[in-house]
PAKE-693128 format. One line per field, with one value per residue (C-alpha): residue in three letters; x negated, y negated, z negated. Coordinates in nm, 3 decimals. Each point is the difference from the previous one (the first is absolute). Layout:
residues N
res = c(ALA:...) $
xx = c(X:...) $
yy = c(Y:...) $
zz = c(Z:...) $
This chain:
residues 364
res = c(MET:SER:VAL:ASP:HIS:SER:GLY:ALA:SER:GLU:VAL:ASN:LYS:SER:ASP:SER:ALA:PRO:LEU:PHE:ALA:ARG:ALA:ALA:ALA:ALA:ALA:SER:ARG:ALA:GLU:VAL:ARG:LEU:ALA:GLY:VAL:ILE:ASP:ASP:TYR:PHE:ARG:SER:GLU:GLU:ASP:ARG:LEU:ASP:ASP:ARG:THR:ARG:THR:ALA:THR:ALA:ALA:MET:LEU:ARG:ALA:THR:VAL:GLN:THR:ILE:ALA:GLN:ASP:LEU:SER:ALA:ARG:ALA:SER:ASP:HIS:LEU:GLY:ASP:HIS:LEU:GLY:ARG:PHE:CYS:THR:THR:THR:PRO:PRO:ARG:ASP:VAL:GLY:ALA:ALA:ALA:LEU:VAL:HIS:ARG:LEU:ARG:GLU:SER:GLY:LEU:LEU:ARG:ASP:ARG:ALA:LEU:MET:ALA:GLU:LEU:PHE:ALA:GLN:VAL:ARG:GLN:ASP:HIS:LEU:SER:ALA:ALA:LEU:LEU:ALA:ARG:GLY:ALA:ALA:GLY:ALA:THR:PRO:TRP:LEU:HIS:ASP:LEU:ALA:GLY:SER:PRO:ASP:ARG:ALA:LEU:ALA:GLY:ALA:ALA:ARG:ALA:TYR:LEU:ASP:ALA:GLU:SER:LEU:ARG:ARG:SER:GLY:ARG:VAL:ALA:ASP:LEU:PRO:ASP:MET:LEU:ARG:GLU:ARG:LEU:ILE:TRP:TRP:VAL:ALA:ALA:ALA:LEU:ARG:GLU:ARG:TRP:ALA:VAL:ALA:ALA:PRO:SER:ARG:THR:ALA:VAL:ASP:ARG:ALA:ILE:THR:LYS:ALA:ALA:GLN:ARG:SER:MET:SER:ALA:GLN:ASN:ASP:GLN:ASP:ARG:PHE:ASP:VAL:ALA:ALA:ASP:ARG:LEU:ALA:ALA:ALA:LEU:ARG:ARG:ALA:PRO:ALA:ALA:LEU:PRO:ASP:HIS:LEU:ILE:ARG:ALA:LEU:GLU:GLU:GLY:HIS:LEU:LEU:LEU:PHE:ILE:THR:LEU:LEU:SER:GLN:ALA:LEU:ALA:LEU:ASP:ASP:ARG:GLU:VAL:ARG:ALA:LEU:VAL:LEU:ASP:VAL:HIS:GLY:GLU:GLY:LEU:TRP:LEU:ALA:LEU:ARG:ALA:ALA:ASP:LEU:ASP:ARG:VAL:ALA:ILE:ALA:ARG:ILE:GLY:LEU:LEU:LEU:ALA:ASP:ALA:ASP:PRO:ARG:ARG:ASP:ILE:GLU:THR:LEU:ALA:ASP:MET:LEU:ASP:ALA:ILE:ALA:GLN:VAL:ALA:PRO:ASP:GLU:ALA:MET:ASP:SER:LEU:ALA:LEU:LEU:ALA:LEU:PRO:ALA:GLU:PHE:ARG:SER:ALA:VAL:ARG:ALA:LEU:ASP:ASN:ALA:VAL:MET:ARG) $
xx = c(-4.306:-0.275:-0.241:-0.100:-0.384:-0.020:-0.059:-0.269:-0.163:-0.022:-0.148:-0.256:-0.108:-0.043:-0.200:-0.224:-0.083:-0.311:-0.121:0.030:-0.176:-0.288:-0.026:-0.017:-0.263:-0.203:0.011:-0.118:-0.284:-0.102:-0.027:-0.213:-0.217:-0.048:-0.101:-0.257:-0.138:-0.039:-0.178:-0.232:-0.073:-0.127:-0.203:-0.374:-0.172:-0.181:0.329:0.179:0.030:-0.195:0.164:-0.244:0.074:0.373:0.006:-0.211:0.202:0.320:-0.149:-0.120:0.340:0.178:-0.240:0.039:0.379:0.016:-0.221:0.217:0.325:-0.119:-0.097:0.331:0.192:-0.176:0.048:0.370:0.097:-0.060:0.275:0.254:0.123:0.095:0.238:-0.273:-0.318:-0.003:0.075:-0.274:-0.277:0.067:-0.214:0.014:-0.309:-0.280:-0.028:0.373:0.078:-0.269:0.087:0.369:-0.079:-0.249:0.252:0.269:-0.234:-0.119:0.342:0.108:-0.284:-0.163:-0.321:-0.049:-0.188:-0.312:-0.189:0.074:-0.073:-0.317:-0.122:0.081:-0.172:-0.308:-0.023:0.027:-0.270:-0.218:0.042:-0.087:-0.311:-0.105:0.036:-0.202:-0.280:-0.006:-0.013:-0.296:-0.194:0.047:-0.278:-0.280:0.133:-0.120:0.295:-0.029:0.321:-0.051:-0.341:0.162:0.255:-0.287:-0.162:-0.109:0.197:0.323:0.213:-0.141:0.025:0.359:0.097:-0.166:0.181:0.335:-0.056:-0.092:0.303:0.234:-0.155:0.043:0.367:0.052:-0.138:0.208:0.327:0.046:0.239:-0.022:-0.179:0.237:-0.044:0.260:0.230:0.026:0.030:0.287:0.172:-0.020:0.118:0.319:0.056:-0.042:0.232:0.265:-0.029:0.027:0.301:0.184:-0.052:0.075:0.313:0.171:-0.010:0.047:0.325:-0.126:-0.204:-0.064:-0.180:-0.220:-0.082:-0.095:-0.216:-0.183:-0.067:-0.153:-0.200:-0.139:-0.091:-0.175:-0.188:-0.126:-0.113:-0.163:-0.249:-0.351:-0.241:-0.291:0.117:-0.011:-0.282:-0.047:-0.028:-0.270:-0.181:0.023:-0.150:-0.288:-0.075:-0.012:-0.244:-0.222:0.007:-0.213:-0.289:0.096:-0.325:0.092:0.322:-0.130:-0.122:0.329:0.203:-0.204:0.005:0.371:0.054:-0.252:0.203:0.342:0.100:0.169:0.219:-0.305:-0.171:0.303:0.023:-0.370:0.017:0.327:-0.137:-0.328:0.186:0.294:0.251:0.320:-0.094:0.276:-0.135:-0.342:0.148:0.152:-0.345:-0.149:0.273:-0.017:-0.185:-0.134:-0.172:-0.088:0.164:-0.184:-0.339:0.074:0.113:-0.329:-0.198:0.203:-0.112:-0.359:-0.069:-0.290:-0.021:-0.116:0.276:0.271:-0.135:0.004:0.357:0.107:-0.162:0.170:0.342:-0.051:-0.120:0.322:0.230:-0.091:0.227:-0.255:-0.246:-0.351:-0.161:0.191:-0.110:-0.362:0.029:0.150:-0.233:-0.243:0.278:0.167:-0.324:-0.052:0.332:-0.056:0.189:0.188:0.094:0.128:0.197:0.160:0.130:0.182:0.147:0.361:-0.048:-0.073:0.342:0.279:0.185:0.337:-0.175:-0.213:0.309:0.179:-0.306:-0.020:0.374:-0.027:-0.313:0.175:0.305:-0.219:-0.168:0.339) $
yy = c(-9.111:0.242:0.162:0.359:0.028:0.365:0.121:-0.258:0.091:0.366:-0.090:-0.235:0.270:0.244:-0.246:-0.107:0.348:0.039:-0.346:0.099:0.330:-0.181:-0.248:0.279:0.183:-0.322:-0.042:0.353:-0.046:-0.320:0.186:0.273:-0.264:-0.184:0.316:0.067:-0.353:0.025:0.331:-0.146:-0.307:0.215:0.234:-0.049:-0.123:0.329:0.195:-0.236:0.110:-0.255:-0.163:0.161:0.352:-0.074:-0.129:0.281:0.262:-0.139:-0.005:0.360:0.114:-0.173:0.155:0.345:-0.019:-0.132:0.283:0.257:-0.166:-0.008:0.362:0.102:-0.199:0.160:0.352:-0.054:-0.134:0.347:0.142:-0.283:0.019:-0.281:-0.176:-0.076:0.054:-0.350:-0.161:0.182:-0.048:-0.377:-0.126:-0.352:-0.226:0.168:-0.227:-0.053:0.369:0.096:-0.286:0.096:0.363:-0.085:-0.243:0.274:0.250:-0.265:-0.108:0.366:0.049:0.280:-0.192:-0.023:0.323:0.007:0.251:-0.174:-0.357:0.110:0.162:-0.309:-0.237:0.228:0.022:-0.380:-0.061:0.268:-0.175:-0.340:0.134:0.184:-0.322:-0.203:0.264:0.006:-0.379:-0.025:0.304:0.001:-0.245:0.199:0.357:0.267:0.151:0.325:0.173:-0.097:0.168:0.307:0.004:0.057:0.266:0.328:0.173:0.041:0.056:-0.309:-0.214:0.105:-0.078:-0.343:-0.087:0.114:-0.212:-0.309:0.042:0.047:-0.296:-0.225:0.109:-0.068:-0.353:-0.091:0.171:-0.092:0.299:0.182:0.338:0.174:0.350:0.247:-0.020:-0.384:-0.005:0.247:-0.196:-0.322:0.170:0.110:-0.349:-0.163:0.268:-0.094:-0.368:0.070:0.227:-0.299:-0.199:0.271:0.126:-0.333:0.048:0.377:0.169:0.291:-0.046:0.376:-0.038:-0.274:0.199:0.306:-0.205:-0.201:0.310:0.184:-0.307:-0.027:0.366:-0.011:-0.319:0.176:0.312:-0.212:-0.158:0.081:0.017:-0.046:-0.355:-0.103:-0.223:0.196:0.330:-0.148:-0.124:0.349:0.156:-0.240:0.015:0.380:-0.017:-0.247:0.211:0.267:-0.221:-0.056:-0.172:-0.282:-0.081:-0.327:-0.125:0.099:-0.180:-0.321:-0.004:0.062:-0.310:-0.205:0.057:-0.043:0.367:-0.004:0.307:0.197:-0.113:0.108:0.338:0.078:-0.067:0.193:0.302:-0.007:0.000:0.222:-0.271:-0.123:-0.271:-0.233:0.015:-0.086:-0.280:-0.143:0.004:-0.180:-0.265:-0.070:-0.330:0.088:0.308:0.198:0.313:-0.037:-0.026:0.322:0.172:-0.105:0.142:0.318:0.022:-0.038:-0.341:-0.187:-0.349:-0.157:0.154:-0.102:-0.354:-0.020:0.122:-0.238:-0.295:0.090:0.016:-0.320:-0.186:0.102:-0.066:-0.301:0.126:0.266:-0.096:0.089:-0.140:0.243:0.286:-0.117:0.008:0.347:0.161:0.149:0.155:0.134:0.157:0.178:0.187:0.357:0.105:0.280:-0.235:-0.252:0.272:0.105:-0.357:0.036:0.336:-0.125:-0.102:0.359:0.128:0.068:-0.321:0.091:0.125:-0.315:-0.220:0.182:-0.026:-0.373:-0.052:0.174:-0.204:-0.324:0.099:0.052:-0.339:-0.177) $
zz = c(-6.565:-0.094:0.246:-0.033:0.032:-0.099:0.356:0.066:-0.328:0.103:0.340:-0.163:-0.247:0.286:0.207:-0.286:-0.130:0.216:-0.113:-0.365:0.070:0.172:-0.285:-0.251:0.206:0.025:-0.374:-0.053:0.245:-0.173:-0.335:0.160:0.169:-0.327:-0.176:0.273:-0.018:-0.381:0.037:0.256:-0.215:-0.288:0.225:-0.006:0.317:0.026:0.002:0.241:0.364:0.204:0.308:0.246:-0.123:-0.010:0.356:0.142:-0.180:0.145:0.347:-0.038:-0.124:0.294:0.250:-0.148:-0.019:0.358:0.128:-0.171:0.120:0.357:-0.012:-0.151:0.252:0.291:-0.143:-0.103:0.346:0.139:-0.217:0.000:0.358:0.238:-0.239:-0.263:0.192:0.146:-0.338:-0.190:0.249:0.032:-0.284:-0.143:0.006:-0.187:-0.302:-0.037:0.017:-0.250:-0.235:-0.005:-0.074:-0.276:-0.152:-0.006:-0.163:-0.245:-0.111:-0.042:-0.252:0.196:0.049:-0.379:0.030:-0.212:0.213:0.329:-0.119:-0.179:0.324:0.209:-0.249:-0.011:0.376:0.038:-0.264:0.165:0.337:-0.153:-0.167:0.314:0.206:-0.256:-0.002:0.379:0.024:-0.240:0.118:0.377:0.072:-0.164:0.000:0.238:0.193:-0.194:0.108:0.363:-0.021:-0.152:0.284:0.239:-0.210:0.165:-0.283:0.190:-0.309:-0.175:0.314:0.057:-0.354:0.013:0.322:-0.137:-0.312:0.199:0.225:-0.297:-0.177:0.309:0.028:-0.366:0.019:0.300:-0.089:-0.367:-0.042:-0.333:0.012:-0.242:-0.147:0.120:-0.304:0.018:0.377:-0.003:-0.279:0.203:0.317:-0.178:-0.139:0.342:0.146:-0.258:0.084:0.375:-0.067:-0.145:0.312:0.249:-0.171:0.061:0.375:-0.004:0.076:-0.218:-0.317:0.004:0.333:-0.144:-0.310:0.205:0.237:-0.266:-0.210:0.294:0.092:-0.350:-0.020:0.338:-0.099:-0.307:0.185:0.276:-0.237:0.123:-0.286:0.238:0.071:-0.371:-0.124:-0.322:0.192:0.219:-0.309:-0.162:0.313:0.023:-0.373:0.018:0.291:-0.192:-0.317:0.173:-0.116:-0.369:-0.087:0.237:-0.189:-0.156:0.335:0.167:-0.266:0.029:0.379:0.004:-0.210:0.198:0.317:-0.166:0.019:-0.335:0.056:0.092:-0.320:-0.204:0.178:-0.030:-0.373:-0.053:0.183:-0.191:-0.331:0.114:-0.112:0.154:0.258:-0.119:-0.358:0.131:0.210:-0.321:-0.164:0.301:0.012:-0.371:-0.030:-0.343:0.132:-0.310:0.140:0.332:-0.170:-0.189:0.323:0.168:-0.291:0.021:0.362:-0.135:0.148:-0.158:-0.138:0.328:0.210:-0.254:-0.009:0.378:0.019:-0.275:0.181:0.327:-0.165:-0.197:0.309:0.178:-0.301:-0.215:-0.281:-0.083:-0.270:0.125:-0.314:-0.220:0.219:-0.025:-0.378:0.007:0.255:-0.249:-0.205:0.309:0.132:-0.335:0.029:0.107:0.313:-0.175:-0.285:0.256:0.170:-0.325:-0.048:0.340:-0.079:0.006:0.369:0.092:-0.115:0.249:0.090:-0.164:-0.313:-0.018:0.039:-0.287:-0.229:0.066:-0.057:-0.343:-0.088:0.091:-0.206:-0.309:0.054:0.007) $
């Protein structure tokens, strides 16, 4: 007597389909992971992201996403009504909530955004260098900015106090200080991730969409530029520039006290260059572009040597001996000639980006 197994076979196929799908997905992930490991193996140590920067960048991203999510949740609850208000204002534990949101954005591919990640990496490296400068210079440095905060010049004193307050907040909060374009982009991404969560419990997805959209728009318009660290730096640098002859001393004292953003802003204003381009020159451990920028600002051999020594003392990757060998040649470069070598950095950002893309295409 034969037994018909056709029905059981159909059931088994149905039950095992998710297993086969997960196995296929795992195999695909393994291939992607292997490709990444191979790329990493052949990457030079200089080009590899170090663990400290990776960890700090992840922490900054989580803190920034969490801050945005909390703000959107609070604003959206005003529009959602009683049926969703309680759900959206009940936030999960801080780290768990932020980690889940970042994971969702990461797996979607949204975080593979060159501009955003470049900004986060640069801010983390800037923070690390600032901390190293502060740790090495605090013992012997005069509290220059605190003296300025008590200056009889009310504009200068107010700018110094605002900078110190913003710097203190920056060091404690670890939230990214994003330019408007990137901040708005990240707000929309976090809003989309929250929408996924909220729509599950919502009787009306339309209500959720309307609420999260209004919340995002209000969050963008509520940004107060006066609270931003870079705005405080711009204001203080402008006040200090009223004495242009003191620029070398201001630059050196800013580094001695670990005020790296002020150093960057003073130099960018003096040269009328994009501050993010100047930041890239400062963070480059090889430093050739920075030495040219300092000559373009008419700094002499002694001032350049002092700045180079401060940076090398804070970052052992910098080769102070190479700088010493180059100092005479650097000092002989005329300021206008040095400025000509930095001409690309003075172009509008989008134009500059397009020129670089074309140059890189030719090189390939």
